[in-house]
N, C-alpha and C positions, 0 to 999 in steps of 0.2 A: 503494499499499501503507499501510495506516494505522500511523503510527508509534508505537510502545510504550515507557511511560516506567515505569521498575522503582524506585521511592524503596528506597534501602540505608539502614536504621535498626538502632541498636543501643546499648548502653551503651558509655562510654569504655573503651577499653583491652580489647574483644572481638575482635578483629581485624579491625573493619569498614573501616578504608581499606583494610588489606591486600588486601582482599578485591577493594576497589575498582579498587586498581590492576592484580589479576591479570584482573578481567573488562576494564577498560577500556584497560590499558597506560599510563596515564597516569602522570607522574613525579610525584605528590604526595607530600607531607611523611607520614612514617610516624613516631607518637610513641607514649610507653608512659605519658602521662598526661591526664586531662581539659584540655579547652581549647584543644587543637591544630587540631581542625578548627572554625572559630570560624565560617565560613558554608557553605552547601549548594555542592559543587561537582559537576559532570555530565559523563559522557566516553560515548561511543559504545561499545556490547559489541564487542568485537575481532572476534567471528565472524558479529556480525550488526549491520551498521552502522543498521537501522533499528531498532534497540531504544537506547534512552537511560539511562542507568543514572545516577541521581541520588543524589549522596553528601550524605546530612544531618549535621548535628554529631553526636557522641556525646552521648547523654542517657539520662538515669536514668526519666524518667516526661514524661507529656505535661501535667504541673501545672505550668506554666511559672513557676518561681522564678527563672530566668537566661535570658540572652539566647539562648542554644543552643536551649533548651526552647521557648523562643518563635518562634524560625526553623524549627524542625522541625514544630511544631503547627501552624501557620499553614498551612505548605507542604502537610501531609497535609491538612486539613481544607477548604482554600480551592483548591488547587490539585488535587487528587485524581487522584494518579498511578495508572495502570492495575494495578499491584499494588506491595506492599511487602514486600522481600528482609528478613527480622528475624535479623541475626546476633548469636547466642546464646553467651555463654562457657559451654562445656560445664563446665568445671572450679569455676564460680560460678553454677551455673544456678538457682539459689532468687530469687538478685539479681535476675539478668537477664530472668527470665521475668516478673516485675513489669511490664515495660514492654510484654511481649508480651500480657498480658492486657487491656492499654489499646487497643494495635493492633488487635487484633481485633474491639473495639468500634466503629471508626470506619467501617467500610462499605467496606472496598478489601480486595479480594483476599490474603492474608498468606501468607507460604512463612518457615517459620524454616530458618535456616541453623545447625544446631548445630556450631558452632566449637570447634576445640582439642581434637578426639574423640580424637587420639593422646596429648595430656597426662591427658585423663581416664581413660584406660585405663593409663596410665604410674602413676598413683596408686591402681590396683586397683578403680576405680569401673567399672560399665556400665550403659547405659540400653537399654531397649525402644523403639526410635523408634515403632514401629508404635503402642505404646499413648500414648506420649506425641503423637504424630498425633491419634489418636480423642481424645484428653482435652481437647486445644486446639481440635480440629475444624478443623485446618489441615495442608496437608504439611509434614513436617519431613524434613530432608535432612541427615545427615554431614557434616562439610567440618573441613578441616586448612589454613587459609591459610599456615601454614609451610613444608606440604610440597605445598600446591599441588593438595589432594584434592579431590572431590567439589564445586568452588566452579562449574564450567561448569553440573554436573547443578542444582544448586540455582537457578542462572539460568535455566535452561530451565525448570524446573518452576514458577517465576514468571511465564514467559513463557506457559504452558499455562495457567495461574490467571488470568491477565488477560483470556485470549479465551474464559471458558467463564462461563456465567451463575450466577449464585449467589444464595443467600438467607440474608441474613444475620440472623443470632440471638442472637449473642453467646455469653459464657459464662451457666452457669447456678449463682448463687448462694442463699444461704437464701432459704426460700419467701417470709418476711416483707418481705423486701428485695425481692424479685421483685415481691409485690403492690405496692409502693409504686411502683417503676420504670414497672410496667405502668399504674398510675391516671396517672401522671406523662405517659407516651405516649402516653395518650389525649387528654390537654389538649393536646399540641403537636404531634397527628398531622398537621395538615393545614397546620404551619408548616414542614415540614420535608419531605425526600426519605425514603421508607422504612428506606432502607439506612442513613440516618446517624440514625434515631430512636432506636434504642438508646444512640448515644454522647450526643446532646444531653439523653435523660432523664438518664441518670449526672451528667453534668456540673451540671445544673440542681438535682438531688440534692445534691450537694457543693458548692451554693453557689457554684460558681465565678465569680468576677467577672466576668471578661472574656466567660464565655458568657453571662453576666445582661445583661452590658452593650451586648451586639451581638443577642442573641435578643430578637425583638420579641413581648411578651406583654400582654394586657390588664392593669388592675390587678386585675380580679375573677380572671383566670387565674393571676396571680402570687400572689395570698392563697390560692388552691387548692391551688396547689403546696407553699406553704410550710407549708400544714396539712396535708399529707399528711407532709412531712419531720419537722413538729414530734412526730405521732403516732409515726412509724417510730423518732425518737429515744428517745423515750418508753418506746417497746417494749425497745428495746436497751440501754438507759442508756448512750449513747454520743451525741457529734455525727455529724452526717452524712458528712462526711470519713473519720473515723476508721471509721466504718462499711463505706465502700466499702474503704478501704484494708486493714482486717481481713479482710473476704470475700476480696479477691484473694489474700492471702497465706495465709488459710485453702485455699482453690482450688488453691494450688502447692502446698501442704504436701502435700495427698493425690494430685494429681498425680504428684508424684516418688513417691510411695511405690508408688503404683501402676505407675509405668515403671520403677523402680529394679530392677535383678538383682542379686540376692544371690550377693555373693561374699566371699573369705575377708575378715577384717580386714584392710584396707589397711594397708601399711608407714607409716612418719613419711614425710609428703610432702618431698620435697626441698626447696622453696620454703619450708616451713615450718622446715626445719632449719637453713638458711641464712640465714633471718629471726633465727632464736636470736643468730645471731653479727653481723650486718651491723645490727641495729635494736637490738641489745642498749644498755641505757641507758648504761653505760660506754664500751664499745667503738665504738658508731657514729659517734662523730665522728672518732677516732682513725683508723679505717679509712678514713671518708671523706677526711679529709686526706691519708692515705697514697696512696689511689686518684686524687686529684686531682694530686698531686705527681707520681705516676707517668705519667698522662696529659701532664702537662705536660714532663716530662723527655723523655718517647720524643719527643715533638712539635716540642719546641723546642730540646732540648739534645744528642740524638741522631740518630734516624732521619731527621725533618724536616731537622736540619741539613746533614746532607750532600745532602741535593736544594738548600736555599737558598744553599749555599757553591758549589756547580756553577753556580746561576743569576746568583749575584753576580760569580763569579770568572772565569767561561768565557764564559756566554752573553750576559749583559748587560755583563761587565767585560773580553770580547776579542772575542768572534765577532761582537754585532751592531754594537758601533761601528766596529769595522776594515771592516767590510763596507759596512757605511752611509756611514761615511767615504769609502772609495775609491769608492764609488758616486757621492759628491757631488762629490768632485775631478772625476772622471769628464764627469759633467755639468756641470761649471764653474758650480756654483751660487754663488752670494755669500756671502761669508764670515759674514756676521750670519745669514743662514739657514741654514748649517751650523752655528752656534755654537747657534741656537735648537733644531735637530733633535736634535744633540748632547749640547749642555751642557744645555738644556732638557727636551725631551721625552723623549729617552731616560734619560737620567739621573733625572728625575724619577718616570716610568710605571716605568721599571726598577728603582729604588730599592723601590718599592712591589710590584712583580711577584716580586721577587726571593725575597721571603718567602712565595709562594704554596705550596711545598712544605710547609712547616710546618704552614701551614692546615689543608692536605690531611689530613695527618696526623691533627692536631689534632680536626678537625671528623671523621673517619673512626672514633678512639678515643671521642669523644661520642656517636656515633651507635650504639657498640655497647652503651654504657652504657644509653643512653636504651631501644633495643629490646630489650636482655634483661631489662629490669624494674628495674634498680638504681636509676636515678633517681627513680622512683617512692617508692622507699623513702626518698631522700634527703629527699623533701619531707614524705613522714612525718615522720621524724627532726627536720626544721628545723621542724614545727609545734611540737615538744615545746620546741626551744630558743627557737624565735620568741616563742611564746607566751608565755615568761616574759620578753619584752622588749617585749611592746605589740602583736607582729604574728602574723598568724594564718600557718599552714602555707601555707593558699591562696596568700600574697603569693609564696612561693618558688617558684610555677608560672612567673609572667611572668619572674620572674629566669633561669630556666632557659633560656627562650626568648629572653630577651636575649642569653646567650652566643653566639648566631648573630646576630642583630641587634637593637638597642634598640630600634626602630620596633613591631615584632610583639609585642616583650615588652611594651611598653607598652599595647600595645591589647589583651593577653592578660590586662591588669588589669581588664575588663569582666565577668568572672567573678566578682569579689569583690561580693557584694551591700553590704556596710557601705561609705557614700559615704566616711566618714572614713579605714576602711583603706584603701579605692582609691586616694583622693588621695595617702596616705602612699606607696603601692605605686608610684606613677606618679613621686613625686619620687625614691624612691631606687633603682629597678630599674636604672638605666643606671649606678651603680657596678658592676655587675659588668662585667668585661672582655668585650666584643663581637669580633667578627674583625676590626672597624676597627681595635680598638684591639690586637691581637696582634702585627703590625707593629713597632708603638712597643717592646712589651713585649722583641720580639725583639732589639730594634735595641739598646736600653740594656742587655739581657743580653749580647748577644753584644760590645759595646763595651767594657763597664766591668767585666762578672763574667762572661769566657767561662769560667772553671773551677767556676764556682757552681750547683749544680741547685737551691736554694731560691730564685732572683731569680724567675723566670717563675712559679711555682706561686704565691709571695707575694704575685703580681697579684690571683689571685683570692680569697686569703682575706683582702687589704685589703678588696676590695670587699664582703664578706660582713662584715666586721668593721665598716666604714663604715655597712652598713645595720643591724646591730645596735644600734649607738650612735646612729642615727638613731631609731630606732625607740624606745630610750629614753628620749633627749633630746624627740625630737617627742610622745610620749605625755603628756609633762609640760606639755603648753600645750593650751588652750583648745581650739585648733582642731582638734586631734587626740585629744583625750580621750575615754576610753570602754575598754570590754573588746571585745579582737578578736574578728572573727566568728567560729562554729564550721568546723571543718573537717572534710568528710567525702570520704574517696577510698578507690576502689578501688586495692586490691593486686594485680596482675596475675602469675600463676605464671611464675617464673624460665623462662627457654627460650632455647636459642639463637639469637640474631637471624638475620633473614633477610637474607641478602648483598646481595639485589638490594635490600630497601629501606633498608640502610646505605649502600650505592652511589648512591640516589636522594638521598637526603637528604645525603650527601657533594659529589653533583654540583651540587645544587641551589645550596648554601651556596657551595662555592667559584665556580660561575658568576654569583652575584650580585656577588661579590669581584671577578672580573675585568671584569664590566661597569662595575662603579663605577670600576675604572683606565682603563677603555677610554674613560671620560667625562668624568666630573665631576675625576679628576687628570690625565685628557689636557689639560682647557681651564684647569686651574690650573696645571699646569706650564708653559703658554704665559705666563700672566699673571706667575707669579713669575720667570720668566726675563726676562720683558719690562720688569718694574719692578725687578728687581735689575741690570739694564745701562742702564738709561737714567734722567736726572734728570729735574724737571719741566719743564725746557727741551726735553726729548725729545733732550737732545745724551747719546752714548754714553760712559759714564763708568764708573770701578771701580765695585764692588761698595758699597763703605764710602761712598760719594757717591751712590748711587742713592736713587729713590724710594721702595725698600722699606726701605733702609737709615735713612731719614729715618724712615720710619713707624715702624720698629721701636725706632728710639732715643727716638722719641716716650713711649711705652708701656715701654720695658724697665725704668725703675728702680722700677716696681712689682714686677719680680719678682726684684730685687737679693736681698731678704731671704732668697729661696728657694734662692740661689746658683747661679743662671744668668741674670743680669739682662743679656745682651748682645741686640743687636739680632736677631741670626740665631735665636736660640730664642725671642724675643718673637714675633717673626713667624711659627715653625712652629706655635707654640701657639694662635696667633689663625688661622691659617688651616686649622687642625685643627677649628675649628667650623664651617666648609663640610661638610668631611667628615675623619674621624681619621687615612685614610690618608695625610693631605695634610702631615701632620708628618713624616712619613718622606720625602715628596715632596720636601718644602720643605728639607729638610737634604741630600738626593740633590742637590738642585741647588745650594745655597749653599757647601755644604762641599765644593767643587773641581769635581763634576761628573764623571760616569763615564769622560768621554773624556778627560782630562786623568790621569787615573790607571792606566789600564790598562794602559800600559808597562810600569808596575812590578808590577802584580796588586794593586794597594793598594785598600783598601775606605775608605768614610768613617768607619769607627772611628776610625783613629788620629788623623784631625783631631779629631772628637767629644772623645777622649781629651785634645788639646792645650788644649780649648775648655772640658772640665768637670772636676771632680773625680770620682771615683765617687760620692761621697755628694751631690754636687749633681746627676749623670745619675740617681742613684734619687729625687730629690724632684722632679725633671724628668717621670719615669714617675710617680710618684704625684698630681701635678697634673693630668697630661692623663687619668689613668684616673677621677679622682673629678670634675672639673671638667663644666661644662655639654656634654651631647653636640653632634652635628653638627645642621645645620638639620633636617635629616628628621624626627627623633628630638623635636625641640623643638617641630616642628609637630603630631609625634602626641602630645605632651604637650598641646598647647594644646586638641586635638580631643577629647581624653580629660577634661581639668579644665574644657573649656568658657568661661573666660574668661582674660582678658590677665592679669588681677591674679594669679590663681592660678599662671599660667606665670611670671611674673616672680618669684613666690615661691618658687617651684621651682627654678628658676636662679640664682636668688640666693643660695639656700640650698646649692646643689651648687658654685657657686664659692667660696663662704666657708669650705666644709668642706675643699675641696681647697687653699684657701691655709692654711688654720690647718694639715694635717697636712703639707704640705710645708714649711710655713716651723719648725713642730718636729723632723721627722725632721732637715731640714740642719742647724740650729742646732744642735742635741744632737749628732750626727752628725759635724759637724765639730769639733764639740769634743772628743767620746770616741775618735772613729778616726781625724780627720786632725791631731790635737793640738792644734787652736788654741786658744788665751789664752781662758778664760773671761770673757764680757762682757755687755754690755747685751741683745744677742741671746738669748743662751742664757739668761738671766735672765728675759726676757720669755717664752720658751718653756717654763721651768719653772712659771713663773706661769699661763701658758695650761692646760697639765696639770693644774694644782691647781685652776682653774676647772671644767675639764671632768668632773673626779674628784667635787667637790662636786656638780656638776648630775646626774650619775648617781647618787649616792647620795642625792640630797635625794626625801622622799616627797612623790609629789603627793596632792592631796584627790581622791580618788576616790566617788562615788557608789556605794552598794551596788545589785549587779547580778545578775541570776541568773547562775551559772556553767551553760556548756556542756562536753558531753563529746563527743569527737568519735570517729567509730567507725571501727574499723579491721576493713575486710570481710579474710572469711577467701579 
């Protein structure tokens, strides 16, 4: 039996990925902003394994201006699926149908899945699907990804269309344009398949550079095509690409008039009402600050903490050590191996895994905000803020992705066309606290500030502040000078998130965290235990005389001005370069080991408090939040920046900024909070602040450039 391939295509936020998950049962991330699906993915149809569903990146058109559009167009044109299932957002149909008008020209059977029909009805709008189907010349099926309605019917319609014989005519536009396209078609008729003749005629008329480069025509034929285009441009009084765009939108306007069913004047949209508040010029940022404080308070300070306390005190504090210790004694395991397992592996991995409940709650909260549509608004709001400081709102999208992991966050910067903006985004994206840094936040907040609800959320806003200040400073250098790229983004309608999608996202992120704890953290725990128990002669010694202590003492002086210049904290910071979870893993081993404290129910917290002041602990937190990310993220930075020179610049800037921020916070905090005398360190911190303020307010020399306006979609 011949396999059937259905390509799933649609705008970002149209519900395409939710439909893909519903059809295939795949555990794919579902987001609410452009750039999530950066590569095409596939899965077999649940009820028919002979059908492959190919999920393409969310795109607005087939004119490739972004990597996603290139991937989608190349697949549709070159690999030629058996049918296209085009997912259209019914609540934003005019914008979404622009892609549809291009898909029907390709020469592949198309079925339109008109999604979010339930939301459209709530807004008081109705469409006649038969008239819409007649106008487009393709089947149209109403669907609701949120409620799981119509999805299987749309897939079955696409399978049926894939098995039929079709005559491809495309849509009909102005007669003068049709005459020009017909003449171009006659010139290239022998150079392409009949079903793709319409597509290539339009693309050559648009002077599409990629098509012109790959489509072989003689110089005489090219001159004839150019003469046809030139005459048509004179007739319309516009350039060829604009003619096609205008004709497509004119067609869409007439089609919607034909298909729309007259109803009573719709009430004010719920999304519009909410947006009047959450995107308000004055209220947006305070509301965002409150929302993020609430998210961190719930996950780090309250609900998540209950699970973490049980994991640390009971599971890894008593149950696991006691049972493993008993088992090892019964098996007469050597003392050194018992120490490795209890004080190394269990203490290290357990210290990291203990924070899993807090992370699960945090991931669930973020999934809710993303899927309901709120995070898209924050990207829109941040565009207004970022643009004032030299960054585009487009840069906030990688930063949102980076809250899960810095690596995909860095890779998401590919959607930024401006090279300078993209490089700057790569450099500052990892200032956002990723899941690997959350155990550090929870550890410091619990050890030094157990009754303060501001510490954990402050990590998020410290990251955003660092990004904003970096944008101001870096834009004043020759390397990054220039206006930010324009930002165009679809704002989806608010809706209650789909529980399945939230759970999938939470599961994927939690699974990645556990996988890292079971691999990188496991190996690191063994190495840390070994180097902290033996000297360079491989003799068993106390920690203070070990290889690790010698290594830490070698670099500890660097961090003394930051308030935590002891060898244990130094080693924790350095091992954090391998994986940020290693910071907590290292502390779990070096500050006693869980097996030594389980009888009294103690934790690492009291030992940390004996080694750090609260201000020094917060300084330690800030440095590890802002300094160079893990090796995997540095590798991703190198792949995006292309050269080691730029990678070194990025890492150097991150570490320098982290050092300066931590130095200023500790020196001034030690004076103001701990009541230490005002000395050279405090004076130097004040001088640093003054220098930063001067750099921030200094006006750069800018060339006059055209201002761009961004579009807020309905």
